[in-house]
N, C-alpha and C positions, 0 to 999 in steps of 0.2 A: 613886158610879160615876165613874171617870175619864173624861175626854173626850179625843178624838184631837186636840183643839185646845189641849191643856194645855201646861204650861210645861216638862215634863221630857222631854228628847230623848236617846236613846242612839244614837251613831253607831259602828257596828262596822267597824273598819278606819280607820287614821289615815294613809293614804298620799296619793297624788296626787289621789284623788277624795274620800276621807273628810275629810281635813284642811281643804280649802277650804270644804266643806259645814259642818263643825263651826264654823269661825271665823265664817261667815255667820250660823249659827243663834245663836251667842252674841251677835253684834252685833244680831240681831233681838230679843233679850231672853229667849231660851230658856235654861234650865239644861241643860247638855250634859255627858253622860258620853262621853268618847272612848275606846272600847275597842280595844285592839290586843294581839295575842299576842307582839309583839316588845318585850321589856322595855327594851332599850336605847333604842328609839324613844320609849317611854312616858316613861322617865326624862329624855330630852332635852326632850320637850314640857313636862314638869312643871317643868323649869328655865327655861321661857320661851324655848326655842330652836326653830329650824325646820330640817327636812331637805328642804324643798321650795322652789325658787326663787321661786315665785309667792306664797308666804306669808312676809311679813316677820317676822323673829324678834320685832320689837316688837309685832306683832299677837298673836302667841302669848302673849308676856309680859303684854300687856294683858288678854287673855282669862282667863289664869290669875289675874291680880290681881283681876278682878271677883268671883271666888269662884263663878262660874257655869260654869266649865270644869274638869272633872276627867279628866285622862288616866289610864287604869288598865289593868292586866292582869287584874284580879280580876272574874270573871263575876258575883260577888255584887253588884257596883255597878250591874248592869243592872236590879236590882229596882225596880219602881215606875215604869217609863217610861210616858209617854203616847204617844210616837212613837219607833219604832226604825227606823233606816235602815242597810241592809247594803251596805257599799262594800268588799267583799273581793275579792282577785284571782281570776280564772278563767283559768288558763293552759291551754295545749294540751299533752297528753301523748300522744306517738305518734299525732298527728293527730286525737285525740278530746278533747272538752272535759273538763277536770278540775274538777269541781264540789265537790271536797273542802271547800274553805273556805266555800262557800255552805251546804253541808250541815251543817258544824260550827256555823255561825252560827245556822241554823234550830234546831238542837238546843239551843244555849245559850239562845235566846230562848223556846223552848217552855215552859220552866219558869217564865218570868216574865210570861206573858200574863195579862191580866185583861180583863173586859168593857169594851168601848169603846176599847181601845187601837188604835193603827195601826202596821202593819209594812210597810215599803217595801223592795224589793230594787232596787239600782242597778247591780249588777255586770253587765257585758256577758255575754250568754249566748244560747243558741238559743231559738227560739219554743217555748213550752210549759214552760219551766223553772219559772216562778213557780207555775203551777197543778199541774204534774205531779211536781215534785221538792221545791220549797220549801214549798208549802202542806201536803202530808202530814206532813212532818217537824215543821213548826210545830205542827200539830194534835196530833201525837204520840199519846200515850196519854191525853191530857187530854180534858175534856168540852167545851172551847171550840172553836167552829167558825168558820172565816173567813167573813165576810159576816154570819152570824147573830149572833155574839158579839163578834168583833173585826174590824177593817178590814184589808184586805190589797191591796197594789198594786205596780206596777212603774213605775219612772221612770228611763230610761237616763241615765247621766252623759254630759256633753258638755264635759268639761274639756280644754282645749288648752294644755298647759304652755308657758310662755314667750310666750303671745299677749298683746301689750300692749293690744289693742282689745276682745277678747271674753273675759269672765270669767263666773263663776257667775251673778251677779245680772242681767247684761244679755243673757245667752244664753237664748232661749226654751226652756222645760222641758217635755218630753213627759211627760204623766201618764196613768196607767191604773189601774183597779181591778177586782177580781173581781166586783163588782156596783156598782149605782148609789151606794149609801152609801159604799162604799170609794173610788170615783172622786171623790166629793165631798170626802171627808176628805183624800185625797192632794192634790187641787187646792188645798184651803184651806191645808194645811200649806206647800206650796211657794209658794203665793201670798204668804206672808209673807217669803219669802227671795229671790224672783226677780221681775223686771218682768212677764214674760209666761208663763202656763202654757198648754199645748196639750193638751187632753183628746183621747184616742183611744179607739176602741170597747172595747179590752180589752188585757190584758197581752201577748198574742201579737203584736198589731199594734205595740205599743211595743217589744217585744224585737226584732222584725224590722226596725223603722225604724232602730234603732241599727246593726244589721248592714248595712243598705243604705247608710247614710251612709258607713261605713268602706269598704265594698266599692266604692262609687262612686269614692272617692279611689284605692283600691288599683289598680283596673282602669285608671284614667286615667293614673296614674303609670307603670304598666307600658307603656301605649301610647306615652308620650313617651320612656321608656327604650329601647324597641325602635326608635323613630324615631331616637334619638340614635345607636344602633349602625348603623342603615341609612345615616344621613347621613354618618357617618364613612367608610363604605365607598364612598359615592357622591361624596365630595368636596363636600358641601353643609354650610353652617354651620347647625346645628340651632337655635341661639339666634336667628339672623335669621329662620328659618322661624317660630319661636314668636312672636317680636315681630310679624311680619307678620300671622299668623293672629289674634293677640290684639287687633288693631285692629277686628275685627268686633264690632259692639255687640250682637249677638244670636246664639244658637245655637252659641257657642263659649265654653268656659271654659279659661283658661290653667293648665296644670300644667307643672312643670319636671322635667327628668331629674336624676338624681344617682346616687350609688354603691349605691343599694338603698333598702329601707325598714326602719324600726325603730320603737322604742317598743313600747307594749303593743298599740296598736290595729291598725296595718296588717298586720304579719306574722301576727297571730293571729285577729282578729275575723272576717275573711272566711272563714277556714277553718271556723269554726263553722257558717256558712251552707252550705258545701259538705258538711260532715259530716252535717248535718241533712237536706240534700237527698238524699244517698246513702241515708240511713236511711229516708226517707219515699217517695222516688221510685225507688230502686234504682240511680240514677246520680248522679254528683257535679254540682256547679254549674260548668259548663265555663268560664265567664268567670273565675271565681275561680281555678280550677286553672291556667288559662293565665297569669293575672296572677302567681300564685305562681311559676310556672316562670320568667317573665321577670325578676321582681324578685329572686328568689333567685339568679339568675345574675349580677346586676350586680357584686357584689364580685369574682367571678372575672374579669369583663370588665375591671374597673379594674386588677386585678393583671396581667392580660395586657398592658394598655396600658403599665403601669409597666415590665414586662419589655422590651417593644418600645422604649420610650424609652431605657432603659439600653443595650440592644443596639446601637442606632444609633450609640452612642459606644464600641462595643466593650467594654462593661462587662457583667459577670455580676451578677445580683442578689446572689449569694453574695459577701459581703464589702463590698457597696456601702453607702454611708451614705444612708439614706432618712429624710427629715424629713416627718412627717405633721402637717398643720394641721387640728385639730378631730377629736375622737374620739366625742363624744356623737351621738345619732341625728339631731338636727336643730339648726339654728342657734339660739343664745341659750337653750338648755335644758341643764340638768345631767343629764338623763335618758340613761343609757347602755344601757337595756334593748334587747336585740336590735339594737344599733347596727351598721349595715353597715360603718362605719369600723373597728370592732373586728374584723369578719370580714376586712377587707382587711389589717389589721395582723397578724392571726394567720397569714394565708397568706404574707405577705412574710417574717415571722419564720421560718416553716417552710422557706422557700427560702434562708435564711441572710443576709438583709439585716440590717444594723446599724440598728436602729430608734430614732429619737428622735421626740418628739411635743410639740406645743404645744397646750394646751387649758386656758384659764384657768377653765373651769367644772366639769370632771369631778372627781368625788370620787376621792381617791387609791386607795380600795379597789376602784374600778371599772377601774383601769388594769391591763391584763394584764401578766404577767411578761414580761421581755425588752424592755420599752419604757422608755427613759429620758426623763422629762419635762424639758423645757428651756425657757428663756425665748425669746421671739420677737425675737432680735436679729440684727444684721448678721453676726456671726461664725457663729452656728448656720445661718443661711440660706446663706451663701456656701460653707460647708464641706460642704454636702450634695451628693451626686451627683444626687439627685432630690428635689424638694419636691412632695408630693401634697396638694392641697387637698381635704379630705373633708367638713368641716363648717365653714361660714363664719360663725363667731361674730363679732358686731360688736366684741367685746372684743379681738379680734386686730388688731394694727396693720397693716392691709393696705398702707399706703404704704411701710412698711419692707420688707414682702415684695416689693412691686413693684421697689423700688430694689436689693435685695441678693440675691434668689433667682436662681440660674442657670437650671437646667433645671426646669420646672414642669409638672405634670399637674394641671389645674384641673377637678375634676368638678362644680363649682358655678357656673362662669362668673363668679367674683367679681373676678378680676384683669383689668386693662385693659392688660396689656403684650402686645406682639406676640409675644414669645418664649414665652408660656404656651401649652401644648398643651391644647385643650379635650377634653371627654368625647367 
């Protein structure tokens, strides 16, 4: 009989969540099968390359070289796992959670279950998914039952791409199981990968804790975004207000405004909570819906401010040269998913602006049509009718921007020039 503490781990999904987990498991001595449906991604990993900025290609190459990491598209390679961890996407479709990938993963694993194995779901989702959706599909038509024959749990991911301080190993890991044995097995497995595990009563609490974490951020970002719009109208410097409030050592946490929210978590995860609340209570989660409303409007607000800036110099957006600095969703990350900067770019393009952009991190495939990527040099900056700071990557030379940019709309408060117009 296999043990849940055995050596063979299958990680389903080799993206922003699955790949760091895979690398850590190889480092901890496990044999890991990294399963992904994207053949191009699997081929890239097999060559010892990385598609994620937090994972050094050298780490992937080293993992492959150990012989203990096998990237694959073949479900047959899942056979014989001791631990399987599901890290697949859970997008929203028409306001409702799309669990297609989670369901497919459960069906794939159901044929490879054996007594004593452990299955953990990490994908962000609404409370009840592990027990009401994932578990029945895993058990399928087979004789094995979660709890009695194999272990089953939920442990939400807390990956923050581009964060230099907090990574998988030193971020506390919430763990849960469908029963005591499952909880113990989940805790023991992650205990070999991370410094601190945090057991919670059950999968529903773990699922909801993840949604609360992201909803907390979403709501507070919306609050300061709305504050920024108010301050603009009232003639108050929002950044001075935030700096002042931030000196309070208790009861206040500083959040900063920007052109909107992006990535996977903030635009999507809180909506899971609202969807589930509507399903169970008959009404949505009002704070989430209000935050969605404010944050979704921010790209429109930035475009309006750009129009006003050009207008003051008797210029139309149509035909104006606009240089965008940063296109990904947050500083120092390559991730362009749901990026508010891209939403701003698309709107400006639809109004006829001639768009150029500087972003040393974004993948060429993520750049929308109609944007010309250029270097950040004095000629590009000086020739722009308007420069818009959208994502303040450290890799952009801000001193050059300060010296050579003429009219600037700075949505991130990165520049220290008097001529720059703030959010």
